[in-house]
MDTraj code that builds the backbone (N, CA, C; nanometers):
import mdtraj as md
import numpy as np

residues = "UNK UNK UNK UNK UNK UNK UNK UNK UNK UNK UNK UNK UNK UNK UNK UNK UNK UNK UNK UNK UNK UNK UNK UNK UNK UNK UNK UNK UNK UNK UNK UNK UNK UNK UNK UNK UNK UNK UNK UNK UNK UNK UNK UNK UNK UNK UNK UNK UNK UNK UNK UNK UNK UNK UNK UNK UNK UNK UNK UNK UNK UNK UNK UNK UNK UNK UNK UNK UNK UNK UNK UNK UNK UNK UNK UNK UNK".split()
xyz = np.array([
    [-2.4739, 0.8252, -3.3119],
    [-2.6146, 0.8291, -3.2779],
    [-2.6311, 0.9134, -3.1517],
    [-2.7290, 0.9976, -3.1516],
    [-2.7595, 1.0815, -3.0360],
    [-2.8868, 1.0290, -2.9710],
    [-2.8791, 1.0094, -2.8421],
    [-2.9953, 0.9648, -2.7667],
    [-3.0330, 1.0745, -2.6691],
    [-3.1578, 1.1096, -2.6666],
    [-3.2070, 1.2106, -2.5742],
    [-3.2850, 1.1422, -2.4633],
    [-3.2476, 1.1736, -2.3413],
    [-3.3206, 1.1201, -2.2265],
    [-3.3727, 1.2376, -2.1458],
    [-3.4991, 1.2351, -2.1190],
    [-3.5599, 1.3421, -2.0403],
    [-3.5821, 1.3008, -1.8955],
    [-3.5451, 1.1769, -1.8621],
    [-3.5683, 1.1274, -1.7268],
    [-3.4469, 1.1458, -1.6349],
    [-3.3430, 1.2132, -1.6823],
    [-3.2234, 1.2320, -1.6007],
    [-3.2197, 1.3723, -1.5412],
    [-3.1753, 1.3790, -1.4181],
    [-3.1496, 1.5083, -1.3561],
    [-3.0029, 1.5113, -1.3146],
    [-2.9458, 1.6295, -1.3149],
    [-2.8056, 1.6474, -1.2788],
    [-2.7995, 1.7095, -1.1405],
    [-2.7051, 1.6607, -1.0617],
    [-2.6916, 1.7098, -0.9246],
    [-2.5440, 1.7083, -0.8870],
    [-2.5053, 1.7839, -0.7862],
    [-2.3674, 1.7777, -0.7394],
    [-2.3381, 1.6387, -0.6836],
    [-2.2205, 1.5880, -0.7148],
    [-2.1795, 1.4583, -0.6622],
    [-2.1300, 1.4739, -0.5190],
    [-2.1312, 1.3641, -0.4463],
    [-2.0794, 1.3612, -0.3095],
    [-1.9717, 1.2533, -0.3003],
    [-1.9009, 1.2520, -0.1906],
    [-1.7995, 1.1487, -0.1686],
    [-1.8620, 1.0092, -0.1692],
    [-1.9870, 0.9989, -0.1281],
    [-2.0559, 0.8689, -0.1288],
    [-2.0782, 0.8159, -0.2695],
    [-2.0743, 0.9037, -0.3703],
    [-2.0960, 0.8629, -0.5092],
    [-1.9697, 0.8058, -0.5741],
    [-1.8542, 0.8342, -0.5166],
    [-1.7267, 0.7970, -0.5785],
    [-1.7163, 0.6472, -0.6093],
    [-1.7535, 0.5556, -0.5188],
    [-1.7411, 0.4132, -0.5525],
    [-1.8162, 0.3720, -0.6794],
    [-1.9256, 0.4375, -0.7102],
    [-2.0010, 0.4061, -0.8319],
    [-1.9429, 0.4772, -0.9538],
    [-1.8910, 0.5978, -0.9351],
    [-1.8415, 0.6771, -1.0472],
    [-1.7018, 0.6362, -1.0916],
    [-1.6190, 0.5952, -0.9990],
    [-1.4790, 0.5657, -1.0290],
    [-1.4612, 0.4556, -1.1337],
    [-1.5250, 0.3402, -1.1199],
    [-1.5066, 0.2360, -1.2229],
    [-1.5576, 0.2792, -1.3603],
    [-1.6660, 0.3566, -1.3628],
    [-1.7213, 0.4032, -1.4897],
    [-1.6200, 0.4919, -1.5616],
    [-1.5612, 0.5878, -1.4908],
    [-1.4629, 0.6776, -1.5504],
    [-1.3382, 0.6019, -1.5948],
    [-1.2856, 0.5171, -1.5080],
    [-1.1635, 0.4432, -1.5405],
    [-1.1835, 0.3563, -1.6638],
    [-1.2950, 0.2874, -1.6703],
    [-1.3218, 0.2002, -1.7848],
    [-1.3386, 0.2816, -1.9131],
    [-1.4097, 0.3902, -1.9039],
    [-1.4365, 0.4721, -2.0228],
    [-1.3094, 0.5315, -2.0815],
    [-1.2151, 0.5693, -1.9973],
    [-1.0967, 0.6377, -2.0454],
    [-0.9740, 0.5476, -2.0562],
    [-0.9846, 0.4207, -2.0221],
    [-0.8684, 0.3324, -2.0271],
    [-0.8571, 0.2574, -2.1588],
    [-0.9399, 0.2917, -2.2541],
    [-0.9312, 0.2311, -2.3868],
    [-0.9058, 0.3403, -2.4897],
    [-0.8472, 0.3021, -2.5993],
    [-0.8228, 0.3973, -2.7066],
    [-0.6752, 0.4302, -2.7215],
    [-0.6448, 0.5001, -2.8273],
    [-0.5075, 0.5302, -2.8657],
    [-0.4321, 0.6104, -2.7609],
    [-0.4943, 0.7127, -2.7062],
    [-0.4257, 0.7959, -2.6065],
    [-0.3979, 0.7147, -2.4806],
    [-0.4935, 0.6343, -2.4366],
    [-0.4727, 0.5505, -2.3186],
    [-0.3591, 0.4512, -2.3430],
    [-0.3541, 0.3936, -2.4614],
    [-0.2473, 0.2995, -2.4947],
    [-0.1113, 0.3686, -2.4976],
    [-0.1080, 0.4907, -2.5440],
    [0.0170, 0.5667, -2.5461],
    [0.0596, 0.6030, -2.4035],
    [-0.0362, 0.6481, -2.3223],
    [-0.0050, 0.6924, -2.1867],
    [0.0373, 0.5763, -2.0972],
    [-0.0267, 0.4628, -2.1143],
    [0.0038, 0.3442, -2.0326],
    [0.0165, 0.2261, -2.1287],
    [0.1368, 0.2023, -2.1790],
    [0.1550, 0.0993, -2.2823],
    [0.1201, -0.0430, -2.2390],
    [0.1360, -0.0742, -2.1124],
    [0.1098, -0.2114, -2.0657],
    [-0.0398, -0.2315, -2.0386],
    [-0.1082, -0.3128, -2.1198],
    [-0.2525, -0.3324, -2.1028],
    [-0.2925, -0.3781, -1.9629],
    [-0.2112, -0.4611, -1.9004],
    [-0.2452, -0.5134, -1.7674],
    [-0.2470, -0.4040, -1.6609],
    [-0.1760, -0.2938, -1.6853],
    [-0.1673, -0.1851, -1.5877],
    [-0.2677, -0.0729, -1.6128],
    [-0.3242, -0.0692, -1.7310],
    [-0.4000, 0.0472, -1.7754],
    [-0.5199, 0.0796, -1.6857],
    [-0.6027, -0.0169, -1.6544],
    [-0.7218, 0.0100, -1.5737],
    [-0.6831, 0.0572, -1.4333],
    [-0.5805, -0.0027, -1.3761],
    [-0.5354, 0.0377, -1.2432],
    [-0.4832, 0.1819, -1.2446],
    [-0.4071, 0.2175, -1.3463],
    [-0.3532, 0.3541, -1.3558],
    [-0.4666, 0.4551, -1.3703],
    [-0.5615, 0.4278, -1.4566],
    [-0.6708, 0.5221, -1.4765],
    [-0.7645, 0.5280, -1.3557],
    [-0.7773, 0.4192, -1.2829],
    [-0.8550, 0.4225, -1.1597],
    [-0.7900, 0.5174, -1.0601],
    [-0.6583, 0.5080, -1.0441],
    [-0.5876, 0.5987, -0.9545],
    [-0.5978, 0.7430, -0.9989],
    [-0.5847, 0.7649, -1.1293],
    [-0.5942, 0.9007, -1.1836],
    [-0.7312, 0.9613, -1.1545],
    [-0.8369, 0.8869, -1.1807],
    [-0.9705, 0.9420, -1.1589],
    [-1.0081, 0.9482, -1.0115],
    [-0.9484, 0.8656, -0.9280],
    [-0.9685, 0.8804, -0.7838],
    [-0.9166, 1.0184, -0.7405],
    [-0.7976, 1.0547, -0.7898],
    [-0.7399, 1.1857, -0.7604],
    [-0.8264, 1.2983, -0.8176],
    [-0.8682, 1.2851, -0.9431],
    [-0.9465, 1.3904, -1.0073],
    [-1.0824, 1.4093, -0.9398],
    [-1.1467, 1.3014, -0.9004],
    [-1.2739, 1.3138, -0.8290],
    [-1.2542, 1.3822, -0.6942],
    [-1.1493, 1.3443, -0.6214],
    [-1.1230, 1.4079, -0.4911],
    [-1.0975, 1.5571, -0.5086],
    [-1.0181, 1.5922, -0.6077],
    [-0.9891, 1.7331, -0.6342],
    [-1.1159, 1.8083, -0.6749],
    [-1.1925, 1.7489, -0.7648],
    [-1.3157, 1.8124, -0.8096],
    [-1.4171, 1.8280, -0.6977],
    [-1.4319, 1.7267, -0.6146],
    [-1.5260, 1.7346, -0.5024],
    [-1.4853, 1.8442, -0.4051],
    [-1.3552, 1.8561, -0.3815],
    [-1.3067, 1.9590, -0.2888],
    [-1.3455, 2.0991, -0.3353],
    [-1.3546, 2.1165, -0.4660],
    [-1.3871, 2.2478, -0.5219],
    [-1.5309, 2.2572, -0.5730],
    [-1.6124, 2.1560, -0.5450],
    [-1.7524, 2.1581, -0.5866],
    [-1.7708, 2.1515, -0.7371],
    [-1.6826, 2.0794, -0.8036],
    [-1.6837, 2.0748, -0.9489],
    [-1.7088, 1.9357, -1.0056],
    [-1.7876, 1.8562, -0.9366],
    [-1.8253, 1.7247, -0.9879],
    [-1.9772, 1.7172, -0.9873],
    [-2.0322, 1.6881, -1.1030],
    [-2.1766, 1.6699, -1.1162],
    [-2.2030, 1.5295, -1.1673],
    [-2.3172, 1.4752, -1.1288],
    [-2.3555, 1.3426, -1.1731],
    [-2.5066, 1.3405, -1.1981],
    [-2.5472, 1.2388, -1.2682],
    [-2.6905, 1.2186, -1.2869],
    [-2.7466, 1.1530, -1.1613],
    [-2.8756, 1.1660, -1.1422],
    [-2.9367, 1.1119, -1.0199],
    [-2.9166, 0.9614, -1.0070],
    [-2.9029, 0.8924, -1.1196],
    [-2.8846, 0.7472, -1.1148],
    [-2.7380, 0.7058, -1.1278],
    [-2.6471, 0.8032, -1.1231],
    [-2.5025, 0.7818, -1.1303],
    [-2.4581, 0.7172, -1.2616],
    [-2.5336, 0.7406, -1.3683],
    [-2.4961, 0.6842, -1.4983],
    [-2.4084, 0.7780, -1.5794],
    [-2.3869, 0.8981, -1.5311],
    [-2.3011, 0.9940, -1.5995],
    [-2.2346, 1.0854, -1.4982],
    [-2.1189, 1.1373, -1.5364],
    [-2.0443, 1.2233, -1.4439],
    [-1.9651, 1.3255, -1.5237],
    [-1.9489, 1.4420, -1.4661],
    [-1.8645, 1.5478, -1.5233],
    [-1.7773, 1.6027, -1.4120],
    [-1.6475, 1.6120, -1.4409],
    [-1.5537, 1.6673, -1.3430],
    [-1.5094, 1.8043, -1.3940],
])
top = md.Topology()
chain = top.add_chain()
for i, resn in enumerate(residues, 1):
    res = top.add_residue(resn, chain, resSeq=i)
    for name in ("N", "CA", "C"):
        top.add_atom(name, md.element.get_by_symbol(name[0]), res)
traj = md.Trajectory(xyz[None], top)
């Protein structure tokens, strides 16, 4: 299903946005076949992906390559 929202604006993310964006990214990518293959132990998976996305957000922010919606409901690195 495709949902169109016209009330969202995209803007560059800042370091202040990371606490809100990090759990969203980690949760979204810590499920599924690839996540299970990459981190076989379910108890460790969320922690590993949180660390991974903390690094990716820091790297992306350093190069101005992180965008988010104004309400922090979406992010692109």
